[in-house]
N, C-alpha and C positions, 0 to 999 in steps of 0.2 A: 524578407517580408517579417514583421512583426506581429507575433502571436500572442494568445493569452491562454496561460498556463494554468491550470485551476490544480494544485498537487497534492493528494490526498496520500497519507501517515500509515503504518502499520500495525500493526499491536503494540501496547505499549507505549508507543511515541506519542506524541501531539504535533499540531503544525508546526514548531518549534523546529523539528527536526530537519525540516526543509527550507528554514532561511539560509543557510550557508547557501544553497541550491539556486536559491530563488532571488538572492543577492547576484548572485552570476549572470541568470538568465536577465533581470535590468538591467543591469550592465552590459549586456550584448542588444539590449535597445526591446526586448519583448515585460509585457506587464505578467505577474508573477504574483498567485494569492496562493495561500498556505492552512485552510481552515482546520481547526481543532473540534473533533468530532465529543459528544456531550459524553462525561465520565472520565475524560483524559485531561482536564486540567488538576494541575496538582492540588490535594485536598476535595477534590469534587467527589458526591456522592455517585458511588458506580454502581447500589443496587437497585438490579433491575433493567438496567439500558441494556437494548436491545440492538438487532441489526436494522430495525428498521428504523430506529432514532439516529441513528448516522446516517443512514439516505435521507430521513429527512431533513436533519440538518444540512449538508451538501446540497441538494437543491433550495432549499429556503437562502441559504447562501449565497448559489447564482443569482437565484429569481431578485430576491433583497437588492442584489447589485448589479440585476439586471446586464448579466453576462453574456455576451454571444458568440458564435466561434470560437466555444472554448474548446483548448487540447486539455483531455480532461487526462490527469495523470495519478497511475496509483502503484503505492510503492506495497511490495510481500500483503499482507493481509488488504491493503488498501484496493487490492485488485477484483475483490467481491462486492467491493462498496462501487467500483466505479460501472461493473457491469451491471449492478441495480437500476443506480442512480442514470444510467443510459434508457432506459426502460422508460424514466421519468418524463423528461427532459430532452428528447430525443433533438430537437426541432433548434436546441442551444448550443449542443456542441457539432465540435469541426470534425473533430477525431480520438479516438481513445487509444490510450498507451501505457500498458504494463511493465512497469520497471520490476524486472523479477519479482513477479507478485501474482498470486493464484491468480486461475483462471478457474472458474467450478462449474463443474458438469451441472446443465438442468435438475434442480430436485436432489441436489445434494449440498454437503454443507462444507466451511473450510476444514472442520476437523476429519471428511475423511480424507484429507489429502495428506494428513500427518500420517506416519507410521504407527501399528495401531497401539504399540506400546507408551508412544509418547501420549496419546490421545486418551489412554487410561492414566496417564500418570496427572493429566492437565485436569481430567474431571477429579482424579483424587483429591487434589491441590483444590480444586474450585470446592468441594464439597466441604473441605475444611477452612475454609473463607469465611468468613462472617457476612460477606457481601457477590459471593459467587463468582470472585475474580480468581487470576492466575498471575503470579508474581514470576517476575523473569532472572533468572539464575544468573550471577553476577558471571562464574566460569564458564558455564555455557552461550552467553553472550560475548566472551573476550575470545573463547575460543572459535567459534562457531559462525558468529555474526560479525565480528569487527576485526577478524585475525589481524587485518595490514596497519591498525593504530599503534600508536606509543599506548603502553600500562596505563599512563594517566589522563591520556586522552580518552581511550576506552571509559576507565573508571568513570570519568565527567560526565560523560552521554548516559551511561547506565545508572546510574546516582538521580539524573532526571528521568529514568523512566517510572511508570506508571500500573499499578496491578489492571489487567487485563480481565474487562467484563468476559463472562464465558459463554454467554447466550449467543453474539454474534457471530462463536466460533461455531456453534452448533446447531444454530435456526438453517433447514433445508430450506434453501434457497430458490425459488420460483422463477427461473432464466430463459423461460422460453422464447421471450422475446427478445432478450438481445442477440441468442443466436440467429431469430430470423430476421434479425434488423442488419442494413448495409452500410453501418457507418464503419467507416476506414478505420481501421488499427493497427499497432505497430507494437511489439514486444522486444525489450533492453534485455536482454541476457548477458548475465556476467559472469564472466568465467570461474574465478574463486567464490561463487558465493556457496559456502560449506551449510546454509541454515536448514537447510533439507538435503536430502542424501542426491548423489550423482546425476544428473539426469533428469531429475523430478522438477523442476522451473522447466528448462530445455534440453530437450522440445516436451516434455511430461505437459507443461502448462502450454507453452506455446504455441503447440500442436493443434489443442483443444478450437485453437481462431479460427483455426481455416485458412485460407489466403491471407496472411499478414505480412507488413515490414516486421524482419529481423536487426534487430541493431545490435551489434557486440561490442563490450567495453571491457577489460577488468576491473580487480580489485573485489573487495567481500561484499557481503550482504546492505553493509550499511556507507558506500559508498558518498552518501548525500555528508558526511563526515568527512573519511577523508580524501575525496576525488570532486568537491562538489563542483568545480570547474571544467572538468573533464566531463562529469554527469550534465552539465547545460549543455554543452557543447552537443552531448548524445541527444539529448530532448532535443534540439533543436533539428538537430537529422532525425529520428523518429517523428515529426511533427508535420512530415509529409511524405508523399511519396518519391 
């Protein structure tokens, strides 16, 4: 059965990060869309960008194209956007898929899920920047996010990353309706993801979803670059019970 996927990216990335996987999904006969949040284009003004801006941009993207029965997928930070978008346009969504993604507790922030020392480091970096953003460190990205790529391939991805607006990380999110609603949910657990301490993604994040489908795959946090075809097949599996 052909599905309609809307693929939401994580911190520092843009919709371009999903394109290799989106191409594979299209080859499998599905529709796949890869929107980019405000402030995540190269050279964009990132000052003042909020989590609300991200959510509004995604809901507008879906509504303007009159997309329906959408399988809404969020990678990493994108999970927090999936949760909030599902509260605004639930009638257009078929299923929510969290791909090694944040599942934020009601009233909490994405920041609340980082180790405390990491949160302090990010806050300090944002305060010292001219536009309240945080850059992604090359060595951290290479060793913890995309350790399964060749160094030159990892570097080419890192060079496309943009500074991440800090407010969307620190915003306290009202997610009461997300946790009350009955949309079907899936979680893709990636075995060698080192971006957060072991067990944080799964079962730490995934357990917050309650009853849901858990799908496993191997690879790093950035399997959309290193295993796009496998990830496309995994998304297809995650899209139904």
